[in-house]
MDTraj code that builds the backbone (N, CA, C; nanometers):
import mdtraj as md
import numpy as np

residues = "UNK UNK UNK UNK UNK UNK UNK UNK UNK UNK UNK UNK UNK UNK UNK UNK UNK UNK UNK UNK UNK UNK UNK UNK UNK UNK UNK UNK UNK UNK UNK UNK UNK UNK UNK UNK UNK UNK UNK UNK UNK UNK UNK UNK UNK UNK UNK UNK UNK UNK UNK UNK UNK UNK UNK UNK UNK UNK UNK UNK UNK UNK UNK UNK UNK UNK UNK UNK UNK UNK UNK UNK UNK UNK UNK UNK UNK UNK UNK UNK UNK UNK UNK UNK UNK UNK UNK UNK UNK UNK UNK UNK UNK UNK UNK UNK UNK UNK UNK UNK UNK UNK UNK UNK UNK UNK UNK UNK UNK UNK UNK UNK UNK UNK UNK UNK UNK UNK UNK".split()
xyz = np.array([
    [13.1950, 11.4603, 10.6235],
    [13.0789, 11.4666, 10.7092],
    [13.1070, 11.5629, 10.8241],
    [13.0039, 11.6390, 10.8636],
    [13.0150, 11.7333, 10.9731],
    [12.9261, 11.6891, 11.0878],
    [12.9670, 11.7253, 11.2083],
    [12.8989, 11.6814, 11.3287],
    [12.8542, 11.8025, 11.4094],
    [12.7312, 11.7962, 11.4587],
    [12.6806, 11.8960, 11.5523],
    [12.6727, 11.8312, 11.6894],
    [12.7206, 11.9017, 11.7898],
    [12.7078, 11.8523, 11.9260],
    [12.5952, 11.9323, 11.9900],
    [12.4776, 11.8713, 11.9972],
    [12.3585, 11.9428, 12.0440],
    [12.2688, 11.8498, 12.1243],
    [12.1723, 11.9087, 12.1902],
    [12.0658, 11.8341, 12.2553],
    [11.9615, 11.8060, 12.1468],
    [11.9454, 11.6802, 12.1059],
    [11.8540, 11.6492, 11.9949],
    [11.7120, 11.7005, 12.0146],
    [11.6601, 11.6938, 12.1357],
    [11.5222, 11.7394, 12.1560],
    [11.5097, 11.8906, 12.1387],
    [11.6123, 11.9659, 12.1760],
    [11.6078, 12.1120, 12.1587],
    [11.6190, 12.1491, 12.0111],
    [11.7069, 12.0816, 11.9394],
    [11.7204, 12.1103, 11.7958],
    [11.5920, 12.0730, 11.7232],
    [11.5330, 11.9621, 11.7614],
    [11.4051, 11.9227, 11.7023],
    [11.3001, 12.0293, 11.7295],
    [11.2998, 12.0838, 11.8500],
    [11.2049, 12.1894, 11.8854],
    [11.2243, 12.3127, 11.7967],
    [11.3494, 12.3505, 11.7717],
    [11.3776, 12.4667, 11.6861],
    [11.3202, 12.4442, 11.5467],
    [11.3533, 12.3308, 11.4864],
    [11.3064, 12.3061, 11.3498],
    [11.1556, 12.2877, 11.3451],
    [11.0990, 12.2254, 11.4463],
    [10.9530, 12.2114, 11.4540],
    [10.8875, 12.3490, 11.4576],
    [10.9385, 12.4397, 11.5415],
    [10.8804, 12.5741, 11.5523],
    [10.8852, 12.6482, 11.4192],
    [10.9999, 12.6467, 11.3551],
    [11.0152, 12.7222, 11.2299],
    [10.9335, 12.6583, 11.1178],
    [10.9411, 12.5258, 11.1051],
    [10.8636, 12.4591, 10.9997],
    [10.7136, 12.4717, 11.0227],
    [10.6704, 12.4624, 11.1476],
    [10.5269, 12.4765, 11.1778],
    [10.4772, 12.6163, 11.1403],
    [10.5558, 12.7187, 11.1734],
    [10.5176, 12.8549, 11.1353],
    [10.5134, 12.8702, 10.9837],
    [10.6118, 12.8140, 10.9146],
    [10.6133, 12.8237, 10.7679],
    [10.4875, 12.7605, 10.7098],
    [10.4507, 12.6442, 10.7609],
    [10.3296, 12.5770, 10.7122],
    [10.2044, 12.6548, 10.7484],
    [10.2017, 12.7092, 10.8686],
    [10.0832, 12.7816, 10.9157],
    [10.0563, 12.9083, 10.8334],
    [10.1637, 12.9753, 10.7921],
    [10.1475, 13.1026, 10.7216],
    [10.1588, 13.0903, 10.5701],
    [10.1588, 12.9680, 10.5192],
    [10.1647, 12.9445, 10.3751],
    [10.0329, 12.8821, 10.3299],
    [9.9713, 12.9355, 10.2248],
    [9.8449, 12.8776, 10.1769],
    [9.8651, 12.7359, 10.1245],
    [9.7547, 12.6639, 10.1099],
    [9.7606, 12.5243, 10.0658],
    [9.8328, 12.5057, 9.9330],
    [9.8253, 12.6033, 9.8445],
    [9.8932, 12.5908, 9.7156],
    [10.0338, 12.6500, 9.7174],
    [10.0819, 12.6869, 9.8363],
    [10.2156, 12.7442, 9.8514],
    [10.3226, 12.6372, 9.8660],
    [10.4439, 12.6835, 9.8895],
    [10.5588, 12.5939, 9.8988],
    [10.6412, 12.6282, 10.0223],
    [10.6847, 12.5249, 10.0933],
    [10.7825, 12.5383, 10.2010],
    [10.9018, 12.4537, 10.1603],
    [11.0208, 12.5128, 10.1589],
    [11.1402, 12.4381, 10.1187],
    [11.2487, 12.4504, 10.2253],
    [11.3338, 12.3488, 10.2301],
    [11.4438, 12.3450, 10.3257],
    [11.5724, 12.3223, 10.2471],
    [11.6717, 12.4054, 10.2739],
    [11.8006, 12.3965, 10.2080],
    [11.9069, 12.3980, 10.3166],
    [12.0053, 12.3107, 10.3059],
    [12.1141, 12.3110, 10.4035],
    [12.2473, 12.3126, 10.3311],
    [12.3487, 12.3624, 10.4014],
    [12.4809, 12.3665, 10.3419],
    [12.5867, 12.3975, 10.4454],
    [12.7110, 12.3843, 10.4029],
    [12.8275, 12.4161, 10.4843],
    [12.9071, 12.5244, 10.4124],
    [12.8715, 12.6516, 10.4317],
    [12.9447, 12.7572, 10.3629],
    [13.0900, 12.7670, 10.4091],
    [13.1160, 12.7209, 10.5316],
    [13.2515, 12.7121, 10.5868],
    [13.2635, 12.5755, 10.6533],
    [13.3824, 12.5234, 10.6668],
    [13.3975, 12.3909, 10.7294],
    [13.3437, 12.3833, 10.8723],
    [13.3383, 12.4956, 10.9402],
    [13.2942, 12.4945, 11.0804],
    [13.1517, 12.5461, 11.0982],
    [13.0728, 12.5488, 10.9925],
    [12.9381, 12.6066, 11.0018],
    [12.8378, 12.5262, 10.9197],
    [12.7212, 12.5050, 10.9806],
    [12.6071, 12.4460, 10.9114],
    [12.4997, 12.5533, 10.9036],
    [12.4430, 12.5711, 10.7850],
    [12.3362, 12.6680, 10.7644],
    [12.2149, 12.5950, 10.7088],
    [12.0987, 12.6190, 10.7717],
    [11.9730, 12.5634, 10.7234],
    [11.8811, 12.6808, 10.6933],
    [11.8271, 12.6846, 10.5728],
    [11.7328, 12.7889, 10.5327],
    [11.5965, 12.7254, 10.5093],
    [11.4956, 12.7789, 10.5763],
    [11.3581, 12.7332, 10.5586],
    [11.2824, 12.8491, 10.4950],
    [11.2363, 12.8282, 10.3728],
    [11.1723, 12.9335, 10.2946],
    [11.0280, 12.8953, 10.2656],
    [10.9392, 12.9936, 10.2741],
    [10.7990, 12.9691, 10.2400],
    [10.7493, 13.0763, 10.1444],
    [10.6383, 13.0465, 10.0799],
    [10.5746, 13.1418, 9.9881],
    [10.4485, 13.1986, 10.0524],
    [10.4533, 13.2117, 10.1838],
    [10.3365, 13.2538, 10.2610],
    [10.3164, 13.4033, 10.2685],
    [10.2562, 13.4445, 10.3791],
    [10.2095, 13.5822, 10.3960],
    [10.3215, 13.6833, 10.4103],
    [10.4431, 13.6396, 10.4398],
    [10.5546, 13.7312, 10.4551],
    [10.5524, 13.8035, 10.5884],
    [10.6533, 13.8855, 10.6088],
    [10.6692, 13.9591, 10.7341],
    [10.7037, 14.1029, 10.6993],
    [10.6346, 14.1962, 10.7629],
    [10.6676, 14.3371, 10.7420],
    [10.8092, 14.3632, 10.7919],
    [10.8828, 14.4470, 10.7211],
    [11.0227, 14.4727, 10.7535],
    [11.0428, 14.5153, 10.8987],
    [10.9519, 14.5969, 10.9511],
    [10.9674, 14.6451, 11.0887],
    [10.9444, 14.5355, 11.1927],
    [10.8924, 14.4212, 11.1520],
    [10.8663, 14.3110, 11.2448],
    [10.9707, 14.1996, 11.2386],
    [11.0676, 14.2088, 11.1495],
    [11.1629, 14.0992, 11.1317],
    [11.2404, 14.0658, 11.2589],
    [11.2745, 14.1615, 11.3385],
    [11.3456, 14.1348, 11.4646],
    [11.2477, 14.1066, 11.5774],
    [11.1345, 14.1745, 11.5780],
    [11.0356, 14.1586, 11.6858],
    [10.9805, 14.0178, 11.6972],
    [10.9714, 13.9458, 11.5873],
    [10.9101, 13.8133, 11.5910],
    [10.9879, 13.7155, 11.6782],
    [11.1121, 13.7481, 11.7113],
    [11.1933, 13.6622, 11.7981],
    [11.1813, 13.7004, 11.9455],
    [11.1020, 13.8037, 11.9761],
    [11.0784, 13.8444, 12.1142],
    [10.9613, 13.7652, 12.1710],
    [10.9725, 13.7294, 12.2978],
    [10.8654, 13.6530, 12.3631],
    [10.7340, 13.7298, 12.3569],
    [10.6270, 13.6605, 12.3270],
    [10.4899, 13.7099, 12.3213],
    [10.4645, 13.8073, 12.2069],
    [10.5590, 13.8207, 12.1142],
    [10.5388, 13.9057, 11.9969],
    [10.4907, 13.8198, 11.8814],
    [10.3954, 13.8722, 11.8064],
    [10.3468, 13.8035, 11.6874],
    [10.3273, 13.9064, 11.5775],
    [10.3447, 13.8612, 11.4558],
    [10.3237, 13.9487, 11.3407],
    [10.2428, 13.8706, 11.2381],
    [10.1680, 13.9398, 11.1606],
    [10.0909, 13.8739, 11.0565],
    [9.9444, 13.8607, 11.0933],
    [9.8650, 13.8228, 10.9954],
    [9.7205, 13.8196, 11.0147],
    [9.6696, 13.7018, 11.0978],
    [9.7435, 13.5925, 11.1053],
    [9.6972, 13.4734, 11.1792],
    [9.7720, 13.4657, 11.3111],
    [9.7169, 13.5209, 11.4145],
    [9.7835, 13.5249, 11.5443],
    [9.7329, 13.4119, 11.6327],
    [9.7951, 13.2972, 11.6177],
    [9.7615, 13.1803, 11.6974],
    [9.8781, 13.1523, 11.7914],
    [9.8504, 13.0907, 11.9039],
    [9.9561, 13.0559, 11.9975],
    [9.9941, 13.1731, 12.0849],
    [10.1016, 13.1537, 12.1607],
    [10.1443, 13.2545, 12.2576],
    [10.2549, 13.3456, 12.2073],
    [10.3134, 13.3144, 12.0940],
    [10.4244, 13.3954, 12.0456],
    [10.5548, 13.3597, 12.1153],
    [10.5706, 13.2332, 12.1526],
    [10.6923, 13.1904, 12.2220],
    [10.7840, 13.1038, 12.1363],
    [10.7319, 13.0426, 12.0321],
    [10.8095, 12.9462, 11.9542],
    [10.9389, 13.0020, 11.8986],
    [10.9339, 13.1166, 11.8341],
    [11.0551, 13.1734, 11.7759],
    [11.1485, 13.2290, 11.8819],
    [11.0933, 13.2793, 11.9933],
    [11.1777, 13.3275, 12.1032],
    [11.2563, 13.2114, 12.1637],
    [11.1894, 13.0990, 12.1840],
    [11.2562, 12.9795, 12.2366],
    [11.3605, 12.9302, 12.1361],
    [11.3235, 12.9276, 12.0097],
    [11.4168, 12.8823, 11.9062],
    [11.5429, 12.9679, 11.9046],
    [11.5263, 13.0970, 11.9140],
    [11.6425, 13.1871, 11.9138],
    [11.7304, 13.1611, 12.0355],
    [11.6694, 13.1421, 12.1531],
    [11.7463, 13.1160, 12.2752],
    [11.8252, 12.9857, 12.2629],
    [11.7626, 12.8825, 12.2103],
    [11.8295, 12.7519, 12.1955],
    [11.9486, 12.7644, 12.1004],
    [11.9293, 12.8300, 11.9878],
    [12.0362, 12.8444, 11.8889],
    [12.1489, 12.9322, 11.9438],
    [12.1139, 13.0397, 12.0124],
    [12.2156, 13.1287, 12.0710],
    [12.2990, 13.0555, 12.1758],
    [12.2343, 12.9704, 12.2584],
    [12.3082, 12.8940, 12.3600],
    [12.4113, 12.8026, 12.2949],
    [12.3867, 12.7621, 12.1732],
    [12.4784, 12.6756, 12.0986],
    [12.5829, 12.7584, 12.0231],
    [12.5768, 12.8914, 12.0367],
    [12.6723, 12.9779, 11.9685],
    [12.6335, 13.0087, 11.8257],
    [12.5066, 12.9835, 11.7921],
    [12.4603, 13.0070, 11.6561],
    [12.3731, 13.1300, 11.6451],
    [12.3038, 13.1392, 11.5352],
    [12.2183, 13.2539, 11.5082],
    [12.0977, 13.2087, 11.4260],
    [11.9864, 13.2753, 11.4491],
    [11.8673, 13.2554, 11.3672],
    [11.8144, 13.3926, 11.3299],
    [11.7771, 13.4076, 11.2044],
    [11.7227, 13.5364, 11.1598],
    [11.6201, 13.5122, 11.0508],
    [11.5399, 13.6133, 11.0280],
    [11.4359, 13.6055, 10.9256],
    [11.4614, 13.7119, 10.8196],
    [11.4255, 13.6775, 10.6966],
    [11.4351, 13.7690, 10.5832],
    [11.3022, 13.7617, 10.5104],
    [11.2484, 13.8773, 10.4743],
    [11.1255, 13.8819, 10.3959],
    [11.1219, 14.0123, 10.3180],
    [11.0685, 14.0070, 10.1989],
    [11.0527, 14.1277, 10.1170],
    [10.9253, 14.2024, 10.1540],
    [10.8522, 14.1534, 10.2539],
    [10.7317, 14.2216, 10.2995],
    [10.6087, 14.1335, 10.2885],
    [10.4961, 14.1925, 10.3226],
    [10.3704, 14.1179, 10.3220],
    [10.3397, 14.0616, 10.1842],
    [10.2943, 13.9368, 10.1842],
    [10.2589, 13.8695, 10.0601],
    [10.3764, 13.8146, 9.9822],
    [10.4976, 13.8251, 10.0378],
    [10.6170, 13.7855, 9.9622],
    [10.6951, 13.6723, 10.0276],
    [10.6327, 13.5997, 10.1201],
    [10.7002, 13.4867, 10.1817],
    [10.8088, 13.5289, 10.2791],
    [10.8758, 13.4301, 10.3355],
    [10.9820, 13.4559, 10.4325],
    [11.0834, 13.3436, 10.4272],
    [11.2053, 13.3757, 10.4688],
    [11.3109, 13.2768, 10.4834],
    [11.3684, 13.2899, 10.6230],
    [11.3807, 13.1761, 10.6910],
    [11.4446, 13.1711, 10.8222],
    [11.5785, 13.1030, 10.8039],
    [11.6840, 13.1695, 10.8484],
    [11.8201, 13.1208, 10.8315],
    [11.8744, 13.0841, 10.9692],
    [11.9096, 12.9570, 10.9836],
    [11.9616, 12.9049, 11.1091],
    [12.1070, 12.8667, 11.0855],
    [12.1969, 12.9273, 11.1634],
    [12.3394, 12.9019, 11.1504],
    [12.3909, 12.8430, 11.2817],
    [12.4603, 12.7304, 11.2730],
    [12.5160, 12.6669, 11.3924],
    [12.6584, 12.6187, 11.3621],
    [12.7383, 12.6102, 11.4684],
    [12.8755, 12.5633, 11.4544],
    [12.8765, 12.4125, 11.4321],
    [12.9660, 12.3682, 11.3467],
    [12.9831, 12.2260, 11.3180],
    [13.1315, 12.1948, 11.3254],
    [13.1628, 12.0680, 11.3455],
    [13.3028, 12.0275, 11.3430],
    [13.3163, 11.9097, 11.2481],
    [13.4312, 11.9009, 11.1843],
    [13.4546, 11.7898, 11.0932],
    [13.4583, 11.6611, 11.1747],
    [13.4017, 11.5551, 11.1212],
    [13.3970, 11.4256, 11.1892],
    [13.5390, 11.3814, 11.2282],
    [13.5547, 11.3440, 11.3555],
    [13.6826, 11.2959, 11.4024],
    [13.7747, 11.4054, 11.4526],
    [13.7311, 11.5303, 11.4513],
    [13.8167, 11.6391, 11.4995],
    [13.7707, 11.6888, 11.6330],
])
top = md.Topology()
chain = top.add_chain()
for i, resn in enumerate(residues, 1):
    res = top.add_residue(resn, chain, resSeq=i)
    for name in ("N", "CA", "C"):
        top.add_atom(name, md.element.get_by_symbol(name[0]), res)
traj = md.Trajectory(xyz[None], top)
């Protein structure tokens, strides 16, 4: 078992932001999936993948900037992913997006440090 030392409300906010965006940009007949793993003993990786509208390649980094939005459905202030990135970075982790482009869905990869239970 691996342990994360985090502020539960902040981590919940990160996953809420990413999952909410995945649901918002995926049609009703689409799929949102969550996969987690420990590729290394000191790392937890969570991938949230959707079959939604996708992200243009030139916007993959911009979507993590405050007040930036990409895609056809521009709701909200554009702060959710910026806040999520700040929270994960403060924990020494990383969040990034991967997409093959518009209409091809997106995957958000969240990487955070973990420690083995009892260490």
